Each structure stands twice: as C-alpha cells, then as structure tokens.
MARDREN-172479 format. One record per residue: residue in one letter; x, y, z of N, C-alpha, C, O in turn. Coordinates in pm, whole numbers, plus 50000, padded with zeros to 5 digits. Example, Ala and Ser with C-alpha at 12.3 -4.5 7.8 and 13.67 -1.06 7.14 Angstrom:
2
<"A",<51319,49431,50780>,<51230,49550,50780>,<51320,49670,50780>,<51424,49668,50846>>,
<"S",<51285,49775,50708>,<51367,49894,50714>,<51290,50003,50787>,<51341,50114,50804>>,
//
This chain:
186
<"M",<55769,49206,42697>,<55681,49145,42739>,<55578,49042,42788>,<55476,49073,42850>>,
<"N",<55611,48930,42758>,<55472,48902,42742>,<55500,48788,42853>,<55599,48719,42879>>,
<"E",<55345,48800,42915>,<55390,48706,43057>,<55272,48564,42996>,<55237,48541,42880>>,
<"Q",<55247,48511,43087>,<55196,48404,43068>,<54991,48450,43135>,<54951,48542,43206>>,
<"V",<54935,48364,43086>,<54810,48366,43114>,<54797,48318,43223>,<54856,48211,43238>>,
<"K",<54705,48379,43360>,<54741,48299,43443>,<54580,48267,43438>,<54526,48339,43354>>,
<"P",<54480,48169,43511>,<54332,48181,43577>,<54282,48227,43689>,<54282,48141,43777>>,
<"P",<54230,48348,43729>,<54242,48422,43876>,<54288,48272,44005>,<54287,48149,44003>>,
<"L",<54316,48360,44083>,<54341,48331,44179>,<54161,48278,44233>,<54059,48329,44185>>,
<"T",<54162,48182,44327>,<54032,48096,44403>,<54061,48141,44520>,<54178,48156,44556>>,
<"T",<53946,48172,44604>,<53966,48236,44737>,<53847,48106,44798>,<53767,48074,44710>>,
<"T",<53836,48060,44882>,<53730,48032,44929>,<53712,48108,45082>,<53801,48111,45168>>,
<"T",<53542,48182,45096>,<53554,48233,45208>,<53528,48134,45318>,<53471,48050,45249>>,
<"S",<53528,48066,45474>,<53481,48041,45540>,<53373,48044,45625>,<53414,48069,45738>>,
<"I",<53264,48031,45624>,<53129,48030,45731>,<53168,47991,45833>,<53135,48068,45923>>,
<"L",<53225,47905,45869>,<53366,47807,46029>,<53351,47980,46189>,<53315,47963,46306>>,
<"P",<53387,48098,46134>,<53397,48147,46251>,<53247,48270,46251>,<53195,48335,46342>>,
<"A",<53222,48258,46122>,<53080,48294,46155>,<52998,48192,46271>,<52965,48219,46387>>,
<"M",<52978,48057,46186>,<52916,47954,46314>,<52953,47986,46456>,<52869,48025,46537>>,
<"A",<53095,47966,46489>,<53185,47993,46613>,<53128,48116,46675>,<53092,48124,46793>>,
<"V",<53124,48163,46633>,<53026,48279,46715>,<52884,48309,46786>,<52841,48359,46890>>,
<"L",<52840,48249,46674>,<52698,48122,46673>,<52634,48101,46781>,<52551,48147,46860>>,
<"G",<52753,47951,46739>,<52750,47922,46853>,<52794,47931,47004>,<52752,47849,47085>>,
<"I",<52905,48061,47048>,<52913,48070,47140>,<52718,48208,47176>,<52666,48274,47266>>,
<"A",<52709,48193,47116>,<52562,48290,47188>,<52487,48243,47193>,<52397,48307,47247>>,
<"V",<52444,48081,47143>,<52356,48005,47174>,<52376,47999,47275>,<52308,48069,47350>>,
<"V",<52503,47895,47340>,<52501,47836,47447>,<52535,47835,47526>,<52555,47741,47603>>,
<"T",<52571,48034,47540>,<52581,48110,47658>,<52381,48209,47729>,<52339,48268,47829>>,
<"L",<52338,48170,47615>,<52133,48164,47659>,<52163,48085,47699>,<52166,48114,47819>>,
<"V",<52205,47957,47686>,<52072,47814,47706>,<52140,47841,47853>,<52054,47837,47940>>,
<"I",<52286,47869,47911>,<52311,47889,48091>,<52277,47973,48119>,<52304,47977,48239>>,
<"F",<52224,48067,48093>,<52223,48208,48120>,<52026,48109,48168>,<51963,48085,48271>>,
<"L",<52015,48096,48088>,<51871,47997,48107>,<51815,47924,48167>,<51703,47918,48217>>,
<"A",<51972,47811,48158>,<52017,47752,48298>,<51969,47826,48432>,<51857,47795,48473>>,
<"I",<52008,47875,48470>,<52102,47923,48577>,<51947,48019,48627>,<51924,48021,48748>>,
<"N",<51870,48077,48555>,<51780,48192,48553>,<51633,48030,48661>,<51581,48027,48773>>,
<"L",<51629,47945,48553>,<51495,47867,48583>,<51613,47755,48724>,<51587,47639,48757>>,
<"I",<51706,47821,48767>,<51738,47757,48879>,<51724,47847,48995>,<51708,47850,49117>>,
<"A",<51728,47863,48971>,<51858,48051,49109>,<51655,48068,49151>,<51603,48023,49253>>,
<"N",<51579,48147,49038>,<51465,48192,49049>,<51345,48119,49049>,<51267,48136,48955>>,
<"P",<51312,48021,49160>,<51172,47992,49149>,<51056,48063,49132>,<51058,48178,49086>>,
<"T",<50942,47998,49168>,<50831,48101,49157>,<50799,48151,49368>,<50821,48079,49465>>,
<"V",<50748,48279,49366>,<50713,48325,49503>,<50607,48302,49541>,<50517,48381,49516>>,
<"K",<50585,48197,49606>,<50511,48155,49651>,<50475,48288,49833>,<50551,48337,49918>>,
<"S",<50280,48294,49802>,<50307,48419,49892>,<50205,48382,50023>,<50096,48326,50012>>,
<"T",<50233,48402,50081>,<50130,48347,50246>,<50046,48430,50304>,<50074,48548,50280>>,
<"P",<49963,48415,50363>,<49889,48506,50425>,<49929,48550,50504>,<49983,48488,50596>>,
<"T",<49911,48721,50492>,<49918,48776,50702>,<49864,48748,50776>,<49809,48638,50765>>,
<"T",<49848,48810,50873>,<49717,48796,50965>,<49781,48944,51091>,<49887,48989,51133>>,
<"I",<49640,48966,51103>,<49682,49087,51196>,<49718,49025,51299>,<49695,48905,51282>>,
<"P",<49750,49040,51371>,<49874,49018,51542>,<49821,49091,51611>,<49839,49212,51600>>,
<"I",<49718,49022,51726>,<49672,49103,51836>,<49757,49183,51959>,<49868,49157,52005>>,
<"I",<49666,49287,51993>,<49732,49420,52060>,<49738,49347,52156>,<49644,49269,52165>>,
<"V",<49823,49342,52243>,<49752,49322,52370>,<49823,49461,52423>,<49904,49538,52371>>,
<"G",<49745,49458,52567>,<49718,49643,52616>,<49642,49689,52570>,<49608,49770,52656>>,
<"S",<49529,49716,52421>,<49504,49769,52404>,<49350,49775,52409>,<49281,49686,52458>>,
<"L",<49292,49916,52343>,<49084,49805,52358>,<49052,49738,52260>,<49133,49711,52171>>,
<"N",<48938,49703,52259>,<48908,49616,52185>,<48850,49660,52091>,<48771,49754,52090>>,
<"T",<48908,49554,51953>,<48854,49627,51785>,<48693,49557,51776>,<48682,49436,51792>>,
<"Q",<48579,49638,51752>,<48485,49601,51749>,<48430,49551,51615>,<48420,49607,51505>>,
<"D",<48392,49409,51665>,<48384,49272,51518>,<48278,49328,51453>,<48178,49352,51520>>,
<"G",<48277,49367,51277>,<48186,49410,51219>,<48130,49475,51235>,<48009,49452,51224>>,
<"S",<48171,49589,51268>,<48163,49708,51232>,<48098,49808,51156>,<48191,49860,51093>>,
<"V",<47975,49876,51119>,<47921,49907,51056>,<47943,50026,51063>,<47919,50087,50959>>,
<"L",<47987,50096,51164>,<47988,50269,51182>,<48070,50309,51007>,<48011,50399,50948>>,
<"L",<48171,50260,50945>,<48241,50326,50932>,<48221,50312,50810>,<48276,50381,50725>>,
<"A",<48077,50151,50765>,<48079,50101,50606>,<48060,50223,50506>,<48113,50217,50395>>,
<"G",<47972,50353,50553>,<47933,50432,50496>,<48094,50460,50422>,<48097,50495,50304>>,
<"C",<48220,50442,50498>,<48272,50463,50401>,<48361,50398,50271>,<48455,50441,50204>>,
<"Q",<48300,50299,50269>,<48319,50181,50173>,<48249,50225,50047>,<48126,50217,50051>>,
<"Q",<48310,50275,49922>,<48235,50327,49834>,<48207,50173,49701>,<48153,50083,49765>>,
<"A",<48222,50143,49601>,<48226,50057,49529>,<48372,50119,49449>,<48378,50228,49392>>,
<"G",<48470,50029,49460>,<48646,49996,49436>,<48739,50102,49538>,<48859,50091,49564>>,
<"N",<48628,50226,49596>,<48750,50315,49746>,<48665,50299,49838>,<48542,50302,49836>>,
<"P",<48762,50277,49944>,<48884,50239,49931>,<48966,50188,49863>,<48931,50255,49766>>,
<"P",<49074,50109,49810>,<49100,49939,49753>,<49116,49828,49897>,<49159,49857,50009>>,
<"A",<49079,49732,49860>,<49134,49648,49963>,<49225,49640,50093>,<49201,49584,50200>>,
<"D",<49364,49727,50043>,<49447,49734,50137>,<49410,49834,50212>,<49401,49835,50335>>,
<"I",<49384,49932,50126>,<49385,50072,50222>,<49262,50034,50379>,<49290,50048,50498>>,
<"A",<49080,49967,50295>,<48962,49901,50338>,<49023,49856,50461>,<48937,49909,50531>>,
<"T",<49068,49826,50509>,<49149,49759,50654>,<49159,49854,50768>,<49098,49809,50865>>,
<"A",<49213,49966,50790>,<49233,50099,50799>,<49056,50138,50858>,<49042,50243,50921>>,
<"L",<48904,50030,50828>,<48829,50115,50871>,<48799,50003,51008>,<48733,49900,51011>>,
<"L",<48855,50053,51085>,<48775,49990,51243>,<48792,50116,51287>,<48842,50221,51248>>,
<"V",<48711,50054,51421>,<48715,50107,51539>,<48675,50050,51632>,<48619,49941,51623>>,
<"P",<48703,50145,51798>,<48801,50056,51898>,<48558,49948,51977>,<48443,49944,51933>>,
<"A",<48602,49919,52049>,<48424,49872,52071>,<48344,49920,52138>,<48229,49877,52139>>,
<"T",<48385,50033,52219>,<48308,50135,52273>,<48253,50212,52213>,<48183,50289,52280>>,
<"T",<48253,50224,52130>,<48259,50364,51921>,<48072,50318,51976>,<48019,50213,52013>>,
<"Q",<48016,50476,51953>,<47893,50465,51853>,<47943,50618,51812>,<48024,50704,51846>>,
<"A",<47797,50580,51675>,<47807,50696,51620>,<47787,50811,51676>,<47724,50795,51781>>,
<"T",<47821,50964,51646>,<47757,51097,51697>,<47701,51168,51552>,<47656,51280,51577>>,
<"A",<47695,51145,51458>,<47642,51194,51382>,<47658,51088,51210>,<47752,51008,51211>>,
<"P",<47585,51091,51097>,<47554,50982,50959>,<47712,51038,50924>,<47759,51136,50982>>,
<"T",<47793,50955,50812>,<47882,50973,50749>,<47915,51114,50670>,<47827,51200,50673>>,
<"V",<47977,51129,50633>,<47999,51290,50554>,<48098,51207,50466>,<48181,51123,50503>>,
<"H",<48067,51251,50338>,<48112,51265,50203>,<48156,51441,50117>,<48112,51499,50017>>,
<"P",<48246,51470,50206>,<48287,51692,50165>,<48293,51680,49999>,<48240,51773,49939>>,
<"N",<48315,51640,49969>,<48339,51650,49802>,<48253,51627,49744>,<48257,51687,49637>>,
<"G",<48134,51542,49760>,<48080,51450,49705>,<48090,51372,49536>,<48046,51392,49423>>,
<"G",<48147,51309,49583>,<48182,51235,49513>,<48310,51283,49382>,<48377,51209,49309>>,
<"A",<48309,51363,49389>,<48363,51538,49268>,<48533,51475,49335>,<48543,51460,49457>>,
<"G",<48623,51452,49267>,<48740,51456,49251>,<48744,51288,49422>,<48675,51196,49465>>,
<"D",<48931,51386,49456>,<48974,51262,49541>,<48872,51206,49636>,<48762,51260,49636>>,
<"Y",<48888,51122,49703>,<48718,50996,49767>,<48805,51152,49933>,<48901,51227,49951>>,
<"D",<48700,51112,49989>,<48679,51136,50107>,<48635,51163,50201>,<48631,51286,50207>>,
<"C",<48576,51096,50334>,<48510,51033,50379>,<48578,51097,50531>,<48689,51127,50573>>,
<"L",<48450,51098,50577>,<48476,51138,50800>,<48304,51144,50826>,<48200,51189,50778>>,
<"R",<48372,51045,50969>,<48198,51048,51018>,<48294,51061,51212>,<48403,51026,51257>>,
<"T",<48150,51144,51275>,<48231,51175,51373>,<48188,51072,51521>,<48081,51015,51498>>,
<"L",<48230,51045,51628>,<48216,50908,51664>,<48255,50965,51853>,<48303,51077,51873>>,
<"V",<48235,50906,51924>,<48226,50883,52075>,<48212,50748,52092>,<48150,50653,52043>>,
<"T",<48307,50777,52199>,<48400,50618,52228>,<48428,50645,52427>,<48432,50752,52487>>,
<"R",<48439,50537,52468>,<48474,50523,52635>,<48545,50481,52637>,<48535,50358,52639>>,
<"A",<48685,50543,52641>,<48796,50601,52646>,<48864,50707,52691>,<48799,50804,52731>>,
<"T",<48976,50711,52695>,<48984,50836,52710>,<49119,50874,52559>,<49173,50791,52487>>,
<"S",<49137,51034,52556>,<49181,51028,52464>,<49319,50991,52416>,<49380,50996,52309>>,
<"G",<49349,50946,52562>,<49533,50871,52467>,<49487,50719,52503>,<49577,50699,52585>>,
<"E",<49444,50649,52503>,<49339,50555,52526>,<49352,50553,52350>,<49449,50531,52278>>,
<"L",<49222,50584,52322>,<49220,50614,52156>,<49298,50631,52068>,<49304,50551,51974>>,
<"L",<49400,50773,52077>,<49495,50771,51968>,<49600,50656,52026>,<49703,50620,51968>>,
<"G",<49570,50626,52102>,<49712,50498,52138>,<49668,50385,52042>,<49734,50359,51942>>,
<"Y",<49552,50317,52076>,<49428,50237,52002>,<49502,50219,51834>,<49565,50133,51772>>,
<"Y",<49459,50330,51815>,<49484,50346,51655>,<49627,50372,51654>,<49643,50325,51542>>,
<"T",<49735,50407,51685>,<49874,50378,51666>,<49940,50230,51662>,<50040,50195,51598>>,
<"A",<49867,50160,51740>,<49884,50030,51758>,<49813,49871,51640>,<49844,49753,51627>>,
<"Q",<49699,49975,51573>,<49650,49907,51545>,<49682,49991,51388>,<49754,50082,51430>>,
<"L",<49678,50000,51327>,<49711,50145,51207>,<49890,50122,51183>,<49934,50164,51076>>,
<"Q",<49955,50078,51249>,<50101,50082,51248>,<50141,49875,51205>,<50221,49818,51131>>,
<"A",<50039,49833,51297>,<50071,49670,51215>,<49984,49634,51065>,<50012,49562,50969>>,
<"R",<49907,49693,51087>,<49866,49741,50931>,<49924,49805,50797>,<49863,49820,50692>>,
<"G",<50092,49848,50831>,<50143,49900,50754>,<50116,50063,50733>,<50118,50123,50626>>,
<"W",<50092,50118,50863>,<50038,50255,50832>,<50178,50312,50900>,<50264,50255,50967>>,
<"N",<50164,50461,50852>,<50288,50488,50844>,<50263,50600,50942>,<50249,50699,50869>>,
<"L",<50246,50648,51094>,<50269,50763,51147>,<50325,50892,51101>,<50441,50893,51059>>,
<"F",<50248,51011,51104>,<50393,51118,51000>,<50327,51286,51075>,<50332,51402,51035>>,
<"S",<50280,51233,51171>,<50176,51340,51215>,<50066,51349,51382>,<49950,51324,51413>>,
<"H",<50229,51413,51472>,<50077,51453,51629>,<50052,51560,51576>,<50121,51623,51495>>,
<"G",<49905,51595,51642>,<49859,51674,51712>,<49846,51811,51623>,<49944,51850,51560>>,
<"S",<49732,51876,51620>,<49610,51977,51500>,<49743,52057,51499>,<49856,52022,51533>>,
<"S",<49673,52229,51428>,<49697,52306,51475>,<49650,52374,51568>,<49720,52460,51621>>,
<"S",<49500,52349,51615>,<49430,52387,51704>,<49504,52336,51835>,<49503,52423,51923>>,
<"G",<49556,52239,51866>,<49689,52216,51971>,<49515,52048,52024>,<49500,51992,52133>>,
<"A",<49448,52032,51920>,<49396,51963,51916>,<49411,51804,51955>,<49533,51816,51944>>,
<"P",<49394,51650,51995>,<49524,51539,52006>,<49443,51523,51824>,<49332,51540,51772>>,
<"Q",<49620,51469,51774>,<49537,51376,51652>,<49688,51318,51607>,<49792,51328,51673>>,
<"L",<49675,51270,51507>,<49719,51157,51511>,<49675,51171,51317>,<49561,51213,51297>>,
<"L",<49765,51136,51179>,<49742,51105,51077>,<49920,50990,51026>,<50040,50969,51040>>,
<"F",<49802,50962,50970>,<49940,50810,50918>,<49932,50797,50762>,<49950,50878,50671>>,
<"Q",<49919,50743,50764>,<49954,50710,50547>,<49998,50646,50536>,<50086,50623,50618>>,
<"K",<49975,50543,50404>,<49982,50460,50388>,<49959,50420,50192>,<49843,50419,50151>>,
<"A",<50103,50381,50064>,<50017,50381,49923>,<49971,50245,49925>,<50013,50132,49951>>,
<"G",<49833,50322,49875>,<49756,50164,49785>,<49775,50110,49692>,<49803,50170,49589>>,
<"S",<49766,49974,49697>,<49741,49932,49552>,<49690,50089,49430>,<49783,50103,49351>>,
<"D",<49642,50133,49419>,<49588,50235,49346>,<49634,50287,49292>,<49583,50326,49187>>,
<"T",<49785,50331,49335>,<49868,50388,49303>,<49822,50584,49399>,<49844,50703,49379>>,
<"F",<49776,50525,49466>,<49766,50664,49588>,<49795,50627,49701>,<49788,50515,49751>>,
<"Y",<49855,50798,49780>,<49896,50811,49880>,<49701,50850,49940>,<49601,50914,49909>>,
<"W",<49770,50731,50064>,<49610,50770,50191>,<49673,50724,50313>,<49755,50656,50375>>,
<"I",<49510,50867,50301>,<49586,50905,50506>,<49413,50864,50589>,<49295,50837,50569>>,
<"V",<49467,50876,50641>,<49350,50830,50793>,<49410,50968,50900>,<49526,50997,50927>>,
<"G",<49253,51048,50958>,<49324,51128,51067>,<49231,51078,51182>,<49109,51081,51168>>,
<"I",<49282,51037,51282>,<49205,51042,51411>,<49168,51163,51460>,<49264,51194,51531>>,
<"T",<49057,51284,51467>,<49133,51415,51583>,<49019,51371,51750>,<48901,51338,51752>>,
<"V",<49081,51382,51825>,<48933,51439,51960>,<48896,51550,51957>,<48970,51645,51984>>,
<"T",<48793,51561,51928>,<48731,51688,51931>,<48699,51716,52052>,<48671,51835,52071>>,
<"A",<48693,51631,52160>,<48612,51659,52329>,<48668,51569,52420>,<48680,51449,52395>>,
<"R",<48701,51621,52520>,<48712,51479,52610>,<48584,51496,52746>,<48580,51586,52830>>,
<"H",<48535,51435,52737>,<48437,51452,52866>,<48460,51327,52955>,<48419,51217,52919>>,
<"G",<48561,51352,53136>,<48604,51209,53153>,<48648,51097,53131>,<48759,51080,53183>>,
<"A",<48611,51014,53078>,<48734,50894,53033>,<48619,50865,52882>,<48639,50772,52804>>,
<"T",<48530,50943,52870>,<48444,50912,52712>,<48522,51080,52639>,<48550,51187,52694>>,
<"S",<48533,51034,52505>,<48585,51045,52442>,<48530,51101,52295>,<48454,51020,52242>>,
<"Y",<48549,51207,52226>,<48430,51249,52039>,<48533,51239,52009>,<48637,51241,52076>>,
<"W",<48516,51228,51913>,<48664,51202,51821>,<48548,51234,51660>,<48425,51248,51654>>,
<"T",<48648,51238,51558>,<48612,51232,51416>,<48771,51132,51342>,<48892,51141,51363>>,
<"Y",<48684,51039,51248>,<48810,50942,51231>,<48751,51018,51008>,<48642,51042,50955>>,
<"R",<48859,51023,50971>,<48863,51068,50855>,<48969,50986,50789>,<49075,50950,50840>>,
<"I",<48925,50962,50667>,<48992,50931,50555>,<49001,50950,50427>,<48892,50930,50374>>,
<"Y",<49104,50988,50333>,<49082,51030,50194>,<49212,50969,50195>,<49291,50905,50265>>,
<"Q",<49183,51070,49982>,<49298,50961,49851>,<49401,51102,49899>,<49360,51218,49894>>,
<"N",<49525,51065,49942>,<49555,51248,49898>,<49623,51266,49700>,<49676,51181,49629>>,
<"S",<49597,51373,49679>,<49587,51402,49506>,<49675,51388,49445>,<49644,51429,49333>>,
<"S",<49797,51346,49441>,<49911,51314,49439>,<49939,51176,49472>,<49954,51129,49585>>,
<"A",<49945,51089,49310>,<50038,50939,49321>,<50118,50981,49354>,<50155,51093,49391>>,
<"I",<50201,50769,49323>,<50305,50750,49453>,<50413,50773,49334>,<50534,50772,49359>>,
//
C-alpha cells in the first residue's frame, strides 16, 4: 500500500464569533448606561419647614432651657430639633447628665409650665410627631402622665424623648424632659 503523501489539512479559526459576542456586550452596556442617565436624574432636595400647630401651646423661641443638653455632636442635628419647650416654661433645677458622659448620651431637666398636663402632653405630641418622632408609649409604671417618643438618628442610634408630668397644681404642671440615646443601633 502506497499512499500518496499529502500536506496536512489547513484550517483557519475565525475570531469573528468572539468579536460578535464582545460587540453585543458593548452595545448592551452602552444601552443600559444611556437608560440610566435618562431615567435617573439627580435628586433635588427641598428644604422642609416645621408646620405651625394651630390650637397648641406656643413654642419658646430661642429657648436656653434645654441648651445644657447640647454637647459636641450630641444629639445630632436631626435629633436636636426635639429640644423645645412651651413658651410659659421655666426651669426648676439645673440640667442633669446622669451618666456624666460615660456611656450612652442621657440628659434631663425638670421644668414647670403654666398649662395643664393635657395641654403639655398635647403640645409635645403635635410638635414631635410633626418633626418625625414616633409616639410609642403612654403613661409611666407609676401612673404619672408620660409620653415616650422614638426616632432614628443620623448617628445610627435610636433616640428617646420622654415627657413625664411629676405634679399638677391647677393649671400649672411640673414635669421632666429627658432625651437619651438608646443603647442599640438601628
């Protein structure tokens, strides 16, 4: 058997199928980038204002009564809007930081207001809920009128504001304002 010697078969491999896949990927990427640019315009933030609460006690403008609760960075700006008191409020004791700066933030002050406890609690319900606080508790374990509000702060902690009426004499309410950082993160 004598076979004729033949040169090996030559085959050419084309790169065109691989280029087609790459081309489809690039075209798909460009299409989705264009859709993203068109469909997702930048978000424009609008300044918000606190609504005026009709039928409530007036807020004391520029009150320094709770200024002692403001420390360097605590509470954060989105939480500090809760540091407000009715116009007829006076302090009965100095600002107290129960843990003295060790651990979670905690501040309280005892105050007196010429208003009934219902008016006082109604004032805080309206004002704090308008500022994004959630009312989660009514009344204390001792039976004293109390409201507890909660809000997530920009510092990744929950913050609690407590208003507890400690005594009532006619149309005058003695009460405690307390704001503290909850020990658990959001």
